[in-house]
C-alpha positions in Angstrom: 7.4 65.8 31.1 6.1 62.2 30.8 8.2 59.2 31.6 9.2 56.9 28.7 7.2 53.6 28.5 9.3 50.6 29.0 10.1 48.7 25.7 8.3 45.4 25.2 10.4 42.3 25.9 10.9 40.7 22.5 12.9 37.8 23.8 11.6 34.3 22.9 9.9 32.5 25.8 12.1 29.8 27.2 9.4 27.1 26.6 9.2 28.0 22.9 12.9 27.7 22.4 12.8 24.3 24.1 9.9 23.2 21.9 11.7 24.2 18.7 14.9 22.4 19.8 12.9 19.2 20.6 11.1 19.3 17.3 14.3 20.0 15.3 16.1 17.2 17.1 13.2 14.8 16.5 13.0 15.7 12.8 16.8 15.3 12.3 16.7 11.9 14.1 13.8 10.7 12.0 15.7 11.8 8.8 18.8 9.9 10.0 16.8 6.8 10.7 15.0 7.0 7.3 18.3 7.4 5.5 19.9 4.5 7.4 17.0 2.2 6.7 17.2 3.1 3.0 21.0 2.4 2.9 21.3 -0.6 5.1 18.0 -2.5 5.0 15.5 -3.7 2.3 12.9 -1.1 3.5 10.6 0.2 2.2 8.9 -3.1 1.6 5.5 -2.8 0.0 3.5 -4.3 -2.9 5.0 -1.4 -4.9 8.5 -2.4 -4.1 8.6 -4.8 -7.0 7.2 -2.4 -9.5 8.6 0.3 -11.7 6.8 3.3 -13.1 5.5 3.0 -16.7 4.3 6.1 -18.5 1.5 4.3 -20.3 0.4 1.5 -18.0 1.1 3.2 -14.7 3.4 0.4 -13.5 5.0 -2.9 -14.6 7.1 -5.4 -12.6 10.8 -4.7 -11.9 12.8 -6.4 -14.6 15.6 -7.1 -12.2 13.4 -9.7 -10.5 13.8 -13.4 -11.6 11.7 -14.5 -14.6 10.5 -10.9 -15.3 11.3 -9.9 -18.9 12.6 -6.5 -20.1 9.1 -5.2 -20.7 8.2 -5.9 -17.0 6.0 -9.0 -17.4 6.3 -12.5 -15.9 7.7 -14.6 -18.7 10.5 -17.1 -18.8 12.0 -17.8 -22.2 9.0 -16.4 -24.1 9.1 -13.5 -26.5 6.0 -11.3 -27.2 7.0 -11.1 -30.9 7.2 -14.9 -31.3 4.3 -15.9 -29.1 1.5 -18.1 -30.4 -0.9 -17.0 -27.7 -1.0 -13.7 -25.8 -2.9 -13.7 -22.4 -4.0 -10.4 -21.0 -5.1 -10.1 -17.3 -4.5 -9.2 -13.7 -3.1 -11.1 -10.7 -5.0 -14.2 -11.7 -3.1 -14.2 -15.0 0.2 -13.2 -13.4 -0.2 -16.1 -10.9 -0.3 -14.8 -7.3 0.6 -17.6 -4.8 2.4 -19.8 -7.3 5.7 -20.1 -9.2 5.9 -18.8 -12.8 5.8 -22.4 -14.1 2.4 -22.9 -12.4 0.8 -19.6 -13.6 -2.1 -20.4 -15.9 -0.4 -19.0 -19.1 2.6 -21.3 -18.4 0.3 -24.3 -17.8 -1.7 -23.4 -20.9 1.6 -23.4 -22.9 2.2 -27.0 -21.9 -1.3 -28.1 -22.5 -1.4 -26.6 -26.0 2.3 -27.1 -26.9 2.3 -23.5 -28.0 4.3 -20.4 -26.9 2.2 -18.3 -24.5 3.1 -14.7 -23.5 1.8 -13.5 -20.1 0.6 -9.9 -20.1 -0.9 -10.1 -16.6 0.0 -8.0 -13.6 -1.7 -7.6 -10.3 -4.3 -4.8 -10.0 -4.6 -4.4 -13.7 -8.1 -3.9 -15.1 -10.0 -3.1 -18.2 -8.4 0.3 -18.6 -4.9 -1.3 -18.5 -6.1 -3.8 -21.1 -7.1 -1.0 -23.4 -3.6 0.5 -23.0 -2.1 -2.9 -24.0 -4.1 -3.0 -27.2 -1.3 -1.4 -29.3 1.2 -3.9 -27.9 -1.1 -6.8 -28.8 -1.9 -5.6 -32.3 1.8 -5.0 -33.1 2.6 -8.6 -32.2 1.7 -11.5 -34.5 0.2 -14.2 -32.2 -2.8 -15.9 -33.9 -4.7 -16.0 -30.6 -5.3 -13.3 -28.0 -7.1 -14.2 -24.8 -8.4 -11.7 -22.3 -8.8 -13.2 -18.8 -11.5 -11.0 -17.4 -11.7 -11.2 -13.6 -14.9 -9.5 -12.4 -13.8 -9.4 -8.8 -12.0 -6.1 -9.4 -11.4 -5.5 -13.1 -14.1 -2.8 -13.2 -12.7 -0.8 -10.2 -9.4 0.5 -8.9 -8.7 2.4 -12.2 -7.1 5.5 -10.8 -3.5 4.2 -11.1 -3.9 4.5 -14.9 -6.8 6.8 -15.8 -5.1 9.8 -14.2 -2.0 9.5 -16.4 -1.8 12.3 -19.1 -0.7 9.8 -21.8 -3.6 7.5 -21.0 -6.2 10.3 -21.1 -5.1 11.3 -24.6 -5.0 7.6 -25.7 -8.4 6.9 -24.2 -10.0 10.0 -25.8 -8.8 8.8 -29.2 -10.5 5.5 -28.5 -13.8 7.0 -27.5 -13.4 6.0 -23.8 -14.5 8.4 -21.1 -12.7 7.3 -18.0 -14.7 7.6 -14.8 -13.5 10.3 -12.3 -11.6 9.2 -9.3 -13.5 9.8 -6.1 -11.8 12.1 -3.5 -11.2 9.2 -1.1 -9.4 7.3 -3.8 -7.1 10.3 -4.4 -6.4 10.5 -0.7 -5.7 6.8 -0.5 -3.3 7.2 -3.5 -1.4 9.9 -1.6 -1.2 7.8 1.5 0.0 4.8 -0.5 2.7 7.0 -2.1 4.0 8.1 1.3 3.9 4.6 2.7 5.5 3.2 -0.4 8.4 5.6 -0.3 9.0 5.9 3.4 11.3 3.2 4.8 10.4 4.2 8.3 6.7 3.9 7.8 7.2 0.6 5.9 9.2 -0.8 8.8 6.6 0.3 11.4 3.8 -1.2 9.3 5.5 -4.6 8.9 7.2 -4.9 12.3 4.6 -3.4 14.5 1.2 -2.8 12.8 1.0 -6.1 11.0 2.0 -8.1 14.1 -0.7 -6.4 16.2 -3.5 -7.2 13.7 -5.8 -10.1 14.6 -5.0 -13.5 13.1 -6.5 -13.5 9.6 -7.7 -17.0 10.0 -9.8 -15.9 13.0 -11.6 -13.3 10.9 -15.4 -13.5 10.7 -16.2 -15.8 7.8 -19.1 -17.3 5.8 -19.1 -21.1 6.1 -19.8 -23.3 3.1 -19.2 -26.7 4.7 -16.2 -29.2 4.9 -14.0 -26.3 6.2 -14.6 -24.2 3.0 -14.9 -20.6 4.2 -14.3 -17.1 3.0 -13.8 -13.9 5.1 -17.0 -11.9 5.2 -15.1 -8.7 4.4 -13.7 -10.4 1.3 -17.0 -11.6 0.0 -18.6 -8.3 0.6 -15.7 -6.6 -1.3 -16.4 -8.8 -4.3 -20.1 -7.9 -4.1 -19.3 -4.2 -4.1 -16.9 -4.6 -7.0 -19.5 -6.4 -9.2 -22.6 -4.3 -8.4 -24.0 -1.7 -10.7 -25.0 0.2 -7.6 -21.3 0.8 -6.9 -20.0 4.2 -8.1 -18.1 3.7 -11.4 -19.0 0.0 -12.0 -21.8 0.7 -14.4 -19.7 3.2 -16.4 -16.7 0.9 -16.4 -18.9 -1.9 -17.6 -20.1 0.3 -20.5 -16.5 1.3 -21.2 -15.4 -2.4 -21.1 -17.9 -3.1 -23.9 -16.3 -0.5 -26.1 -12.8 -1.9 -25.2 -13.9 -5.5 -26.1 -15.3 -4.2 -29.4 -12.0 -2.5 -30.2 -10.1 -5.7 -29.5 -12.4 -7.7 -31.7 -12.3 -5.1 -34.5 -8.6 -4.6 -34.7 -7.7 -8.3 -34.2 -10.3 -9.4 -36.7 -8.9 -6.9 -39.3 -5.6 -8.7 -38.8 -7.3 -12.1 -39.2 -6.4 -13.1 -35.6 -8.7 -14.7 -33.0 -9.8 -12.9 -29.9 -11.3 -14.8 -27.0 -12.5 -13.8 -23.4 -12.2 -16.1 -20.4 -14.4 -15.1 -17.4 -12.6 -16.0 -14.2 -14.9 -16.4 -11.2 -14.4 -14.9 -7.7 -13.8 -17.2 -4.8 -17.3 -16.5 -3.6 -18.9 -17.7 -6.7 -16.6 -20.8 -6.8 -17.6 -21.7 -3.3 -21.3 -21.2 -4.2 -20.9 -23.5 -7.2 -19.2 -26.1 -5.1 -22.0 -25.9 -2.6 -24.6 -26.5 -5.3 -22.9 -29.6 -6.8 -22.7 -31.1 -3.4 -26.5 -30.6 -2.8 -26.2 -27.6 -0.5 -28.2 -24.5 -0.4 -26.9 -20.9 -0.2 -28.1 -18.7 2.7 -30.1 -15.7 1.3 -27.4 -13.3 2.4 -24.7 -15.0 0.4 -26.9 -15.4 -2.6 -27.6 -11.7 -2.5 -23.9 -10.9 -2.4 -23.3 -13.0 -5.5 -26.2 -11.6 -7.5 -24.2 -8.8 -9.0 -21.4 -11.0 -10.3 -23.9 -13.4 -11.8 -25.7 -10.5 -13.5 -22.3 -9.3 -14.9 -21.4 -12.8 -16.2 -24.8 -13.0 -18.0 -24.4 -9.5 -19.4 -20.9 -10.2 -20.7 -22.0 -13.5 -22.2 -24.8 -11.8 -24.1 -22.7 -9.0 -25.4 -19.8 -11.2 -26.5 -22.4 -13.3 -28.4 -23.5 -10.2 -30.2 -19.8 -9.4 -31.0 -19.3 -13.0 -32.1 -16.4 -13.3 -29.8 -15.6 -16.7 -28.3 -16.0 -16.7 -24.5 -16.2 -19.2 -21.7 -17.0 -19.0 -18.0 -14.2 -20.8 -16.1 -16.5 -21.5 -13.2 -17.2 -25.2 -13.8 -13.5 -26.0 -14.3 -12.6 -24.2 -11.0 -15.5 -25.8 -9.1 -14.4 -29.3 -10.3 -10.8 -28.5 -9.2 -12.0 -27.3 -5.7 -14.1 -30.4 -5.3 -11.2 -32.7 -6.1 -9.0 -30.8 -3.7 -11.6 -31.1 -0.9 -11.9 -34.8 -1.5 -8.1 -35.2 -1.3 -7.8 -33.1 1.8 -5.8 -30.4 -0.1 -5.8 -26.7 0.4 -7.2 -24.7 -2.5 -7.3 -21.1 -1.2 -4.4 -20.3 1.1 -6.1 -17.9 3.6 -9.6 -16.7 4.4 -9.1 -13.4 2.6 -7.1 -14.5 -0.4 -9.2 -14.7 -3.7 -6.3 -16.4 -5.5 -6.1 -20.2 -5.6 -3.0 -22.4 -5.3 -1.6 -24.6 -8.2 -4.7 -26.7 -8.8 -6.8 -23.6 -9.3 -4.5 -22.1 -11.9 -4.4 -25.5 -13.6 -8.2 -25.2 -13.8 -7.9 -21.7 -15.4 -5.5 -23.2 -18.0 -7.9 -26.1 -18.8 -10.7 -23.6 -19.3 -8.5 -21.5 -21.5 -7.4 -24.5 -23.6 -11.1 -25.4 -24.1 -11.9 -21.8 -25.0 -9.1 -21.6 -27.6 -10.2 -24.9 -29.1 -13.7 -23.6 -29.4 -12.4 -20.4 -31.0 -10.6 -22.5 -33.7 -13.7 -24.7 -34.1 -16.8 -22.6 -33.3 -19.1 -25.5 -33.7 -17.4 -27.3 -30.7 -19.3 -26.7 -27.4 -18.0 -27.3 -23.9 -19.3 -30.4 -22.2 -18.8 -28.9 -18.8 -22.0 -27.9 -17.0 -22.1 -24.6 -15.1 -23.2 -25.2 -11.5 
């Protein structure tokens, strides 16, 4: 008769129980902190904190914020249905760095003595502009102006082109949206987590941001008289305006179709459509260098080549469409030159591509000139492009 084998010890190892207890306690503590931050602090604080989801546009601005209308756009006392001029654009139209009254649509309103409606929101691009076409054509403004900023209007499209509503709308318009790269999808997921986690937002603002090197100490390209731009920023503009960048070439082709649709639908309504080309900070600094007798280093000239090619291509295509257009470059260069001579700041930081008040006033002056030309096609601008 054989002896019975001893039963295996099925008890949990002490170390495993301790680990589960620690992990559970940590998770509960993090959840309590997350809930407390949501309830008793303004976190999460991110760029998305001031936005609300929009089924067609991806997002608009939170209407509870001052001077943001019910539709989610930055307008104070101006109604879309009663506007004389509608301006479509991104953060340069919205007016980053300045008050609503100093945004270029608001300045344009004072210059023209006409009601101007601002349809600009940061990070919008050509695909958002297509989605706004129905809103524009349902209004009655005699003038519609698209402020095309080549620094990023052809990239960063995944926030809208992945929406089911937009895909159907774009297909009806004959637009084939470029596919989002896997890294863009990953970045969107990370952004969603960061945008919705109060704890991660607090860590980012209170710890990570404070540990970053001083932005003003970043490597920069020098243009003289303390006019500089962060190398990373200028290289970013170069990538966003190069046909060698994935998606840019296809987005440029799509933008031509979008511009054609704007012209066709507005022309059928006997309304005027114009396009204002807003230059990047790099091209502005290059133009300023030229009018002051300086020469661009080959590296900088190479980085600006893509944007200059795009400006030329858009100009030629808009001429074919018989759409009034204007490059705002000489207006912005003149404003920068005046600011330098007066010892005033024009761009607030090394990495910011948005100007301060005098820059937006230059945009408005260019827009006023463009609208004047649209009403009187024979009138030509007297400004010379550097």
